[in-house]
C-alpha positions in Angstrom: -24.3 0.1 -15.9 -23.7 -0.1 -11.7 -22.6 2.8 -10.8 -20.3 2.3 -7.8 -19.2 5.4 -5.4 -15.7 6.1 -4.3 -15.1 5.3 -1.0 -12.4 7.6 -0.9 -14.3 11.0 -3.1 -17.9 10.2 -2.9 -17.8 10.7 -6.4 -20.0 8.0 -9.2 -17.9 5.8 -11.2 -18.4 2.7 -13.7 -16.3 -0.1 -13.9 -15.0 1.1 -16.6 -13.3 4.5 -14.7 -12.4 2.1 -11.8 -9.1 2.0 -10.0 -6.2 -0.8 -10.3 -5.6 -2.8 -8.1 -1.8 -4.2 -8.0 -2.7 -7.3 -10.2 -3.8 -4.7 -12.6 -7.8 -6.5 -11.8 -10.4 -3.4 -11.5 -11.0 -2.0 -7.7 -15.1 -2.1 -7.0 -14.3 0.5 -4.0 -11.8 4.2 -5.9 -11.8 5.2 -8.9 -9.7 5.8 -11.2 -8.2 9.3 -10.4 -8.7 7.7 -6.3 -6.5 4.6 -6.7 -3.8 3.3 -9.2 -1.3 0.0 -9.1 -3.2 -0.9 -5.4 -2.7 2.8 -3.5 -4.3 6.0 -3.5 -2.7 8.5 -6.2 -2.5 11.4 -3.5 -1.7 9.5 -0.5 -1.1 12.8 1.7 -4.9 13.5 0.7 -6.7 14.4 4.5 -10.1 14.5 4.9 -10.2 17.7 5.1 -7.4 18.5 1.6 -10.0 17.1 -0.5 -13.0 18.8 1.5 -11.5 22.0 -0.2 -10.4 20.3 -3.0 -14.2 19.3 -3.8 -15.1 23.1 -2.3 -13.0 24.9 -5.6 -14.2 22.1 -8.2 -17.4 23.0 -7.3 -16.4 27.0 -7.6 -15.0 26.4 -11.8 -16.8 23.4 -12.6 -19.9 23.0 -13.8 -20.8 19.7 -13.8 -20.9 19.5 -9.9 -22.4 22.8 -8.4 -21.7 24.4 -4.0 -25.0 22.7 -2.4 -24.2 19.0 -3.5 -20.4 19.8 -2.3 -21.2 21.0 0.7 -24.0 17.9 0.8 -20.8 15.3 -0.7 -18.6 17.2 1.8 -21.0 15.4 4.7 -21.2 11.9 3.5 -17.2 12.0 3.6 -17.6 10.8 7.3 -19.1 8.4 6.0 -16.5 6.3 3.5 -14.4 3.1 3.8 -11.1 5.8 3.4 -11.7 7.9 6.1 -14.5 6.0 8.7 -12.3 5.5 11.9 -13.4 2.2 13.1 -9.9 0.5 11.3 -8.0 2.1 14.1 
């Protein structure tokens, strides 16, 4: 099964957990937590808020360490949702 990287949160996902476009097709760029019905689930989320959220997750969940969260945060500006090249 192909592993994709969410272009919003940076988390790995598969087609089974892919977000959905407006026409209900799967979106290979975004996971279901970040993207549903053709739009971001949290439209007001900014990059700094996502960074804080990832660090908080690392503190309370066993599936991501603080070091992993910090490495992921470094890569966030390269992801499609956060790149500034479209401005």
